[in-house]
Steps between C-alpha positions, in 0.01 A plus 500: 500500500330309779177684416534369144543142622205456740559125538809583709300722734232234542761236582683724748174579678401133510836407654473774764152376592620139527776619735251701708689823438353840579543723196365796304540572130692815416392497135167322504333779302787575265748672727801694377803390299815462710661771287775290343409577134507874574830465683660318207367765262683767700181658636632512853254752645195307379644171626564656839143635518361153437733354762389753762133422431562125523693546824201684642262219399729235648547681831125563536434127465688446831649182351846392611580310178476596133461178297591544133445259211686697230883505521513837323273653765688314773833651400342845474334479843821368658737756353305817428232517771514622858303247705660484846368216714335325205647181359503490119511140383457309175231234519748216430682568828178568690338174389818309583473635852136389523598147399788490750266609781244237405237759409483382140481132409619401153432176313719385211386440144681296236535796262859602425569875487800700390532832683584813304696752708348845437767767442385727782448220751824317427773732378317803641422377851700178543195279561565162339437229759161591646293432184684175434442373854127558466473342156700202623240441770202543269633311196811361335756754387763493227765754401572657162850541359522867598353584840528745787730792409539359147124480441390647165263797518142422394510793259223695668726700730411862568872570480507406130315810381733545199428153360251449222241222475719270289790527744274434799345200326845357432593541868181327611553207268864468609392496864239233427748283306727514804215395729409214266844344561367394841247262335244624757125467447428862583665834571479682834595857574443757772443815299174610333690656210691176430176303527319719247798507263565125496131411475489650149770271361551193721411154370418379852311637802642804679399559861575753768646373827186605688278305263708185552495535877130573515420189296710282730424657840246351736191693615517652847384272778 
């Protein structure tokens, strides 16, 4: 999904450069899927083959941290991969750490965002506070009626393979109506699938967390 939303990759790279981080791209030239769709389809052997190949690529990089922008991939890497000695971290927590250490300077805009909790990031991994802390430093933030573990799925979930288009559309519109209760100017999320899904229906701008941070972070000195 991150490959299908290149603006997220550009923003992540820009932020890493501003923070003077040493990094390499695992999937610069396409890379391999994390294997989650195959796993959910019951094709265990194929999913395991992909995981073994990805593990090999990661180990050969000699990196000590795997930074992931997609919550679906993050959950997969955390729970199904064997990467001893390598920290697997979602970019919301990693960027929070950069700000705390003073490596990333954030300015604040007057835009008001409402944050949509992605299913895999929130209910799946328990990450609720990190994205909100970052948005609160880069802009104003408001809350919808249903948030955190009560957040409504965007409708694009890979876990909803039995749902038809009309059912997915209804879920997306219900999720957006919930977000609109915040009266925010724009919608923020931290999942490429949520971003792509909402962008088709939302009546206001939808931005990824990395895009918001990149726009409000200062160039490296």
